[in-house]
C-alpha positions in Angstrom: -69.8 3.0 8.6 -73.1 4.9 7.6 -73.8 5.3 4.1 -74.0 9.3 4.2 -70.5 9.2 5.9 -69.2 7.3 3.0 -70.9 9.2 0.4 -69.4 12.5 2.2 -65.9 11.1 2.3 -65.9 9.2 -1.5 -67.6 10.7 -4.6 -70.6 8.7 -5.3 -71.2 7.0 -8.7 -69.2 4.4 -10.4 -65.2 5.0 -10.2 -62.3 3.3 -12.1 -59.6 2.0 -9.7 -57.3 4.9 -10.3 -60.1 7.4 -9.4 -60.8 5.4 -6.1 -57.1 5.6 -5.4 -56.9 9.2 -6.1 -59.9 9.9 -3.9 -58.4 7.5 -1.0 -55.3 9.7 -1.4 -57.0 13.0 -0.9 -58.5 11.8 2.3 -55.1 10.4 3.4 -53.8 14.0 3.0 -56.7 15.7 5.0 -56.0 13.3 7.6 -52.2 14.1 7.8 -53.4 17.9 7.5 -55.5 17.4 10.6 -52.6 15.4 12.7 -50.4 18.3 11.9 -52.7 21.1 13.1 -53.1 18.9 16.3 -49.4 18.7 16.8 -49.0 22.6 16.1 -51.7 23.0 18.9 -49.7 21.3 21.4 -46.3 22.8 20.4 -48.1 26.4 20.8 -49.0 25.4 24.3 -52.7 25.2 24.6 -53.7 23.9 27.6 -56.1 20.8 28.1 -59.6 22.0 29.0 -59.9 22.1 32.8 -63.8 22.8 33.4 -66.4 20.2 33.3 -68.0 21.9 30.5 -64.4 22.1 28.1 -63.8 18.6 29.2 -67.4 17.5 27.9 -66.6 19.1 24.5 -63.2 17.9 24.4 -64.7 14.3 24.7 -67.6 15.1 22.2 -64.8 16.5 19.6 -62.6 13.3 20.2 -65.6 11.1 19.6 -66.1 13.0 16.3 -62.6 12.7 15.1 -62.5 8.8 15.7 -65.6 8.8 13.6 -64.1 10.8 10.9 -60.9 8.6 11.0 -62.8 5.5 10.8 -64.8 6.4 7.8 -61.5 7.4 6.3 -60.1 4.0 6.8 -63.2 2.2 5.7 -62.9 4.5 2.5 -59.5 3.7 1.8 -60.2 0.0 2.4 -62.8 -0.1 0.0 -60.8 1.8 -2.7 -57.7 -0.1 -2.5 -59.5 -3.7 -2.2 -59.5 -4.4 -6.0 -55.9 -3.4 -6.4 -53.3 -5.9 -4.9 -49.6 -5.2 -4.6 -46.9 -7.3 -6.1 -48.9 -10.5 -6.0 -50.8 -12.8 -7.9 -53.7 -10.6 -7.8 -51.6 -7.7 -9.3 -53.4 -5.3 -12.1 -50.8 -7.1 -14.6 -52.7 -10.1 -14.2 -56.3 -8.7 -13.8 -56.6 -5.0 -14.7 -60.2 -4.7 -14.8 -62.6 -4.4 -11.6 -66.4 -5.0 -11.5 -68.2 -5.7 -14.6 -65.6 -4.1 -17.1 -65.0 -6.9 -19.9 -61.6 -8.4 -20.0 -59.4 -8.4 -23.0 -58.5 -11.7 -24.7 -55.1 -11.8 -23.1 -56.5 -10.9 -19.8 -59.1 -13.6 -20.1 -56.6 -16.3 -21.1 -54.4 -15.3 -18.2 -57.2 -15.4 -15.7 -58.2 -18.9 -17.1 -54.7 -20.2 -16.5 -54.7 -19.1 -12.9 -58.3 -20.8 -12.2 -57.4 -23.9 -13.8 -55.6 -26.2 -11.3 -52.4 -27.5 -12.7 -51.6 -30.8 -14.0 -49.8 -33.2 -11.9 -46.4 -32.8 -13.2 -46.6 -29.1 -13.9 -45.1 -27.3 -11.2 -46.9 -24.2 -9.7 -45.3 -21.1 -8.7 -43.5 -21.7 -5.3 -43.1 -25.4 -6.1 -40.1 -27.3 -7.3 -40.3 -30.1 -9.8 -36.9 -31.4 -8.9 -37.0 -34.5 -6.7 -33.6 -36.0 -6.1 -33.2 -39.6 -4.4 -30.8 -39.8 -1.5 -27.5 -40.9 -2.6 -26.5 -44.5 -1.1 -23.5 -46.7 -1.7 -25.7 -49.2 -3.4 -26.5 -46.6 -6.1 -24.9 -47.5 -9.7 -22.5 -45.6 -11.3 -25.0 -44.2 -13.8 -27.7 -43.3 -11.1 -24.9 -41.7 -9.4 -23.9 -39.5 -12.4 -27.3 -38.6 -13.0 -27.8 -37.5 -9.6 -25.1 -35.1 -9.4 -25.9 -33.8 -13.1 -29.4 -33.0 -11.7 -27.9 -31.5 -8.6 -25.8 -29.4 -10.9 -28.4 -28.2 -13.1 -30.9 -27.5 -10.4 -28.9 -25.0 -8.0 -31.9 -22.7 -7.7 -34.5 -25.4 -6.7 -32.1 -26.8 -4.2 -30.7 -23.6 -2.5 -31.7 -22.8 1.0 -30.4 -19.5 2.1 -28.7 -18.3 5.3 -31.0 -16.4 8.1 -29.3 -13.2 6.7 -29.8 -13.9 3.1 -33.6 -14.8 3.8 -33.9 -11.5 5.7 -32.7 -9.5 2.5 -35.0 -11.5 0.1 -37.9 -11.2 2.5 -37.7 -7.3 2.4 -40.4 -5.6 0.4 -38.7 -2.5 -0.5 -38.4 -0.4 -3.8 -34.5 0.0 -3.1 -32.4 -2.7 -1.1 -28.8 -2.9 -0.2 -27.1 -6.2 1.1 -23.6 -5.5 2.4 -21.1 -7.6 3.8 -17.7 -9.1 3.9 -16.0 -10.9 1.2 -17.1 -14.1 -0.2 -20.1 -14.5 2.4 -22.7 -14.9 -0.5 -23.8 -11.6 -1.7 -23.6 -12.2 -5.5 -24.8 -15.7 -5.0 -28.2 -14.1 -3.0 -28.6 -11.3 -5.8 -28.4 -14.3 -8.6 -31.1 -16.2 -6.7 -33.6 -13.3 -6.6 -32.8 -12.8 -10.2 -33.7 -16.5 -11.1 -36.7 -16.2 -8.8 -38.2 -13.3 -10.8 -37.0 -14.6 -14.3 -38.9 -18.2 -13.7 -41.7 -17.0 -11.5 -40.9 -20.2 -9.7 -40.7 -19.0 -5.9 -39.8 -21.5 -3.4 -41.9 -22.1 -0.4 -39.6 -20.1 1.8 -40.2 -16.7 -0.3 -41.7 -13.9 1.4 -40.5 -11.1 -0.8 -41.9 -9.4 -3.9 -43.3 -11.6 -6.7 -44.1 -10.9 -10.2 -46.9 -13.3 -11.9 -46.0 -12.6 -15.7 -42.6 -12.6 -17.6 -40.1 -9.9 -16.3 -37.2 -7.8 -17.7 -34.2 -8.2 -15.3 -31.2 -6.0 -15.7 -27.9 -7.1 -14.2 -25.1 -4.5 -13.8 -21.4 -4.5 -12.9 -18.3 -2.6 -13.1 -17.0 -3.8 -16.4 -17.8 -6.5 -19.3 -15.1 -8.7 -17.6 -16.4 -8.1 -14.1 -20.0 -9.0 -15.1 -18.7 -12.2 -17.0 -16.7 -13.5 -14.1 -19.2 -12.9 -11.4 -23.0 -12.6 -12.3 -22.9 -14.1 -15.8 -20.9 -17.1 -14.3 -23.2 -17.7 -11.2 -26.4 -17.4 -13.3 -25.3 -19.6 -16.4 -22.1 -21.5 -15.7 -18.5 -21.2 -16.8 -18.0 -18.8 -19.6 -16.9 -20.2 -23.0 -17.7 -23.7 -22.2 -21.1 -24.7 -23.8 -21.4 -27.8 -22.2 -21.6 -26.0 -18.8 -24.4 -23.8 -19.8 -27.3 -24.2 -17.1 -25.0 -25.3 -14.5 -25.4 -22.1 -12.9 -28.5 -20.9 -10.7 -31.0 -20.8 -13.7 -32.0 -24.4 -14.6 -30.8 -25.6 -17.6 -34.2 -27.0 -18.8 -35.6 -23.3 -18.5 -33.0 -21.5 -20.6 -34.7 -20.6 -24.2 -32.2 -21.2 -27.2 -28.7 -20.1 -27.1 -27.6 -16.6 -25.1 -26.6 -13.6 -27.2 -23.1 -13.0 -27.3 -21.5 -9.7 -25.8 -18.9 -7.4 -27.5 -17.5 -6.0 -24.2 -15.8 -9.2 -23.0 -14.7 -12.4 -24.6 -17.1 -15.3 -24.3 -19.5 -12.5 -22.4 -23.1 -12.8 -22.7 -25.5 -9.9 -23.5 -28.7 -11.3 -22.8 -30.7 -14.7 -22.6 -34.2 -15.9 -22.4 -35.9 -17.9 -19.4 -39.1 -19.6 -19.4 -41.6 -18.3 -17.0 -44.1 -20.3 -15.2 -47.0 -18.3 -16.8 -46.1 -19.7 -20.3 -44.2 -16.7 -21.8 -40.5 -15.8 -21.5 -38.6 -13.6 -19.3 -35.4 -11.9 -20.3 -32.2 -11.0 -18.6 -29.9 -8.2 -19.8 -26.1 -7.6 -18.8 -25.0 -4.1 -18.1 -21.9 -2.5 -17.3 -21.2 0.8 -15.3 -18.4 1.7 -17.5 -20.8 2.6 -20.5 -21.8 5.2 -18.5 -25.4 6.5 -17.7 -26.3 7.1 -21.1 -26.4 3.4 -21.7 -28.7 2.8 -19.0 -31.7 4.7 -20.5 -34.2 2.5 -22.3 -37.6 0.6 -21.5 -39.4 0.0 -18.4 -37.7 -2.7 -16.4 -39.0 -4.9 -13.5 -36.0 -5.7 -11.5 -32.6 -4.3 -11.5 -29.8 -6.1 -9.8 -26.4 -3.9 -9.3 -23.6 -6.3 -8.4 -20.8 -3.9 -6.9 -21.2 -0.3 -6.0 -22.6 1.8 -8.9 -21.6 5.4 -9.6 -24.4 8.0 -8.5 -25.4 8.7 -12.0 -25.8 5.3 -13.0 -27.8 4.3 -10.1 -30.2 7.3 -10.5 -30.7 6.4 -14.2 -31.1 2.7 -13.2 -33.8 3.8 -10.4 -35.6 5.7 -13.1 -36.1 2.8 -15.5 -38.1 1.1 -12.8 -41.9 -0.1 -13.4 -44.3 1.0 -11.0 -44.0 -2.1 -9.1 -40.5 -2.5 -10.0 -37.6 -3.0 -7.6 -33.7 -2.4 -7.4 -31.2 -4.1 -5.2 -27.5 -3.8 -4.8 -24.9 -6.3 -3.5 -21.4 -5.2 -2.6 -18.4 -4.6 0.1 -18.1 -0.9 1.0 -14.5 -0.5 0.2 -14.6 3.3 -0.6 -16.2 4.3 2.7 -19.1 6.2 3.2 -20.0 7.1 -0.4 -23.2 8.6 -1.8 -24.8 5.1 -2.4 -23.7 3.8 1.1 -25.1 7.0 2.6 -28.4 6.7 0.9 -29.2 3.7 2.8 -27.1 4.2 6.0 -27.5 8.0 6.6 -30.5 9.1 4.7 -30.8 12.1 6.8 -27.5 13.5 5.1 -28.6 12.7 1.6 -32.2 13.5 1.2 -35.3 13.8 3.2 -35.8 11.4 6.0 -39.3 10.1 4.5 -37.6 8.7 1.4 -36.0 5.9 3.9 -39.3 4.1 4.4 -38.6 3.0 0.6 -35.2 1.7 1.3 -33.8 -1.3 3.4 -30.3 -2.7 3.8 -29.0 -6.1 5.5 -25.6 -6.4 6.7 -23.9 -10.0 6.7 -20.5 -10.6 8.3 -17.9 -13.5 7.6 -19.0 -15.1 10.9 -22.5 -15.8 9.4 -21.1 -17.7 6.2 -21.8 -21.2 7.0 -19.9 -22.4 3.8 -16.4 -21.8 5.7 -15.3 -23.7 8.3 -13.8 -22.0 11.7 -10.3 -22.6 10.5 -11.0 -21.3 7.0 -12.6 -18.1 8.5 -9.6 -17.7 10.7 -7.3 -18.0 7.6 -9.1 -15.5 5.7 -9.2 -12.7 8.7 -5.3 -13.4 9.1 -5.0 -12.6 5.2 -6.9 -8.9 5.3 -4.7 -5.9 5.6 -5.5 -4.5 8.8 -7.0 -1.3 7.3 -9.3 -3.3 5.4 -10.3 -5.8 7.7 -13.2 -4.1 9.0 -14.9 -4.0 5.4 -13.7 -7.4 4.3 -14.8 -9.1 7.3 -17.9 -7.2 8.6 -19.0 -5.2 5.6 -18.5 -1.9 7.4 -17.7 1.3 5.3 -13.9 1.8 5.4 -11.4 4.4 3.9 -8.8 2.2 2.9 -5.0 3.6 2.9 -6.5 7.2 3.8 -7.8 5.9 7.2 -6.0 7.7 10.0 -6.0 4.9 12.5 -5.1 1.4 11.3 -6.0 -0.7 14.4 -8.6 -3.2 13.9 -11.8 -2.1 15.6 -12.2 -5.5 17.1 -8.7 -5.0 18.8 -10.0 -2.1 20.6 -13.3 -3.4 22.0 -13.1 -4.6 25.8 -16.1 -5.8 27.8 -16.0 -3.6 30.9 -18.7 -2.6 32.9 -19.0 1.0 34.0 -20.0 0.1 37.7 -16.5 -2.0 38.1 -14.4 1.2 37.1 -12.4 2.0 40.2 -12.4 5.4 41.5 -8.5 5.3 41.6 -8.4 5.4 38.0 -7.6 9.0 36.9 -10.4 10.6 34.7 -10.8 13.4 32.5 -13.4 14.8 29.9 -12.4 15.8 26.4 -14.9 18.1 24.6 -15.5 19.2 21.2 -18.1 22.2 21.3 -21.1 22.0 18.7 -21.7 25.2 16.9 -22.7 24.2 13.3 -22.0 20.4 14.0 -22.9 18.2 16.8 -21.4 18.4 20.3 -19.1 15.5 21.1 -17.4 14.3 24.9 -15.5 11.6 25.7 -14.8 10.4 29.5 -11.2 8.8 29.7 -10.1 6.5 32.3 -6.2 5.8 33.0 -5.2 2.7 34.8 -1.8 3.9 36.0 -1.0 0.7 37.9 -1.3 -1.5 34.6 -0.5 1.4 32.3 -3.8 1.0 30.3 -5.9 3.9 28.8 -9.8 3.4 28.4 -12.5 5.2 26.6 -15.2 4.8 29.3 -18.2 6.8 27.9 -19.0 8.9 24.7 -21.8 11.6 24.2 -22.7 13.1 20.8 -25.6 15.3 20.5 -26.8 17.8 17.8 -27.0 21.5 18.4 -30.0 22.9 17.0 -33.3 24.5 18.0 -34.9 20.9 18.3 -31.9 19.4 20.1 -30.4 19.7 23.7 -28.9 22.8 24.5 -25.8 23.6 26.5 -27.5 22.8 29.6 -28.5 19.5 28.2 -24.6 18.8 27.4 -23.9 19.5 30.8 -26.5 17.5 32.4 -25.3 14.6 30.3 -21.9 15.0 31.5 -22.9 15.2 35.1 -25.0 12.3 35.2 -21.8 10.1 34.0 -19.1 11.9 36.0 -19.4 15.4 37.5 -16.3 15.8 39.3 -13.7 14.8 36.5 -11.8 17.7 35.0 -12.8 18.8 31.4 -10.4 19.7 28.8 -11.6 22.0 25.9 -10.2 23.1 22.7 -9.0 26.5 21.7 -12.2 27.8 20.2 -13.9 27.7 23.6 -12.0 30.7 24.5 -13.9 32.8 21.7 -16.3 35.2 23.0 -20.0 34.7 22.3 -22.2 37.5 23.2 -19.6 39.1 25.5 -18.8 35.8 27.2 -16.4 33.0 26.5 -18.0 29.5 25.7 -16.0 27.6 28.3 -17.2 30.1 30.9 -20.8 29.3 29.8 -20.2 25.6 30.6 -18.4 26.2 33.8 -21.4 28.4 35.1 -23.3 25.4 34.4 -21.0 23.3 37.1 -18.4 21.7 34.7 -14.8 21.4 36.1 -13.3 23.1 33.0 -9.5 23.7 33.2 -8.0 27.0 33.0 -6.5 26.7 29.8 -7.3 25.2 26.4 -5.6 21.7 25.4 -2.1 21.8 24.4 -0.2 18.7 23.2 3.4 17.9 24.3 5.0 20.4 21.9 2.7 23.3 23.5 0.4 23.9 20.7 -2.9 22.6 19.7 -1.9 20.9 16.3 -3.8 17.7 15.7 -1.3 15.4 14.5 0.9 14.8 17.7 -2.5 13.6 19.6 -3.3 11.4 16.8 0.3 9.6 17.0 0.0 9.1 20.8 -3.3 7.6 20.4 -2.2 5.2 17.5 0.9 4.3 19.4 -0.9 3.2 22.4 -3.5 1.5 20.2 -0.5 -0.6 18.6 0.8 -1.3 21.6 -2.5 -3.0 23.1 -2.6 -0.2 25.9 -5.5 1.6 24.5 -9.4 0.2 24.7 -12.6 1.2 24.3 -15.4 0.1 26.4 -18.0 -2.1 24.8 -21.2 -0.4 25.2 -24.1 1.1 23.1 -22.9 4.6 24.0 -19.8 3.9 22.7 -20.9 3.1 19.0 -20.7 6.6 18.2 -16.8 6.2 18.7 -16.5 3.3 16.5 -19.0 4.8 13.7 -16.5 8.0 13.5 -13.5 5.6 13.8 -14.2 4.0 10.7 -14.6 7.1 8.7 -12.0 8.9 10.2 -9.5 9.7 7.3 -7.2 12.0 5.3 -7.5 13.3 2.0 -4.5 14.0 -0.5 -4.1 17.6 -1.5 -2.9 17.6 -5.2 -1.8 21.6 -4.9 0.5 21.2 -1.7 1.2 17.5 -2.2 0.1 17.0 1.4 -2.7 15.0 3.2 -5.0 16.5 5.8 -7.6 15.0 8.1 -11.0 15.5 6.7 -12.9 17.2 9.3 -16.4 15.8 8.7 -18.2 13.6 11.1 -15.2 13.7 13.5 -16.9 15.2 16.7 -16.3 12.3 19.3 -12.9 11.6 17.5 -11.9 15.1 18.0 -13.2 15.2 21.5 -11.2 11.9 22.3 -8.0 13.4 21.3 -8.6 16.7 23.2 -8.9 14.7 26.4 -6.1 12.3 25.5 -3.3 15.1 25.2 -4.6 16.6 28.5 -4.2 13.2 30.4 -1.8 14.8 32.8 -4.4 16.7 34.3 -6.8 13.9 35.1 -7.6 13.1 38.4 -8.9 10.2 40.4 -12.5 11.1 41.1 -15.6 8.7 41.5 -18.3 8.3 38.7 -21.8 9.8 39.0 -23.3 13.1 40.1 -21.7 15.7 42.3 -20.8 14.6 46.0 -20.7 16.7 49.0 -21.3 20.7 49.6 -25.2 20.5 49.1 -27.3 23.5 50.3 -29.5 22.4 53.5 -33.2 23.0 53.4 -33.8 25.6 56.3 -37.2 23.8 56.9 -36.1 20.4 57.5 -32.3 21.0 57.6 -31.8 18.1 55.1 -29.4 18.1 52.1 -30.8 19.1 48.8 -30.4 17.1 46.0 -29.3 19.4 43.0 -30.9 16.9 40.4 -34.3 16.8 41.7 -34.4 20.2 43.8 -36.0 18.0 46.9 -34.6 17.2 50.2 -32.6 13.9 50.4 -33.4 11.7 53.1 -30.5 9.7 54.7 -30.5 7.0 57.3 
């Protein structure tokens, strides 16, 4: 890039790294503004130039724009080059650039980094544990020494599973590792904590690195919970001095004796670990029951939250992080889509979507836990309560005792190709109109010969100025099955701008029923339809076709729950994120109106083209040629 362009984009003269970063940020903001202006120009419908003169001018403008963007990219690269992110060259190791003199501490750190290690000194990422292969010829003393070394160096001998490695390699400020019970979530969290405490990152490590001693906080529900989980995995059996060092932290790297905790018998408050740089890292145990106030304090490099934390504790812990700090949490989501779970799985419902790029989550199921045999996995599955099986086996958020449906999700899934559905099956659509919530539609198929009911297809669309309108809803339904009757709820008879909502859908070509959906009792109460569907599920007579478009059904199925009302002493269904479930219930209670029709678009009665006398395809508006 020319010097004049660089001088125009970046201030001339010597600048500190902070000033260079600020200048680069201003350039990025300017480029983002230009991009938004181009999008606004497209949105307003400004057409592309058509004349040769206009096209030449457009080419000239595009060339100038590309030159500006190249200059911006070069300037940002030059500004950020001296400042690495979370690596050996991080400013915490070398905070000066160019010819600025180093402090004595920084000079010593730079000298240690440049000096080649001795033959017997482990480098970061290198393990000094060399265990011989046990053989029958080994003596008793050698065998005892082998098992003792293996017990005291678990971290260096650890080889994570693929999902654990995926989580550890994720470079995000906030991370969630969710999964079934006993699949290795806490063990993974402890392994990452040890890596940051010691600075000895294994060869397979691709995640965040710290080159100087760190302060690590480990949190849990209570003092007893922290002692029995995180503390035991990190240090060894509580209350047994001889077992200190048999956890993930290597015994020869523990400095002195851990400080005792008053929150639980044999609990530990904090302990020191030798760091590969020469200093000592510190690990502190904290609990959620202390409240958010006890999580205030100094800046922390790494925070590990084992089990789901309350929102106020999580927010306070996040505020403690240093500029390059990271927070990760490991738990099984047994309380459903809570504030913390939504933070990772549904960011659009909690805050700006842009904030999601700083977060990441990984899910691990029981089937991916290689330390269980297939027989042990089956035993664990059989021991889980039906309404908790989805959470305990797959790590999916569940609602526990408040779940509306108790049939396991795995018992509903069935592999069925949409192209193999016979025309003889009776079919009907169920709708849930979207006004201030998404639109939902479910196509049912009823196999009367075998007495089996199927959910064939699900549609879920948001209703907003930027999302499909009623025309989009109708087209999506017609593409799947245009001839099936459509059941609709009672609010479809409400007049909107002088016309009932169900009549608007009818005008767009849907086969709307004459009256709104009614259950067997002649009313539109919710519970009878729920009971009818649950009875068929329990009898293994209701299945959901396993397909990507039907994942909306299962996503709502997991969170469909009741909430107890202390005032009335009754429980009611929470009508949040229930659009597909409501549409399924509407269609099911009107199953007696289902008709045997073919899948696909409308058949017959097509207006002929007077020029060619060929039928017109209503989807394309063009003549349809037939042989």
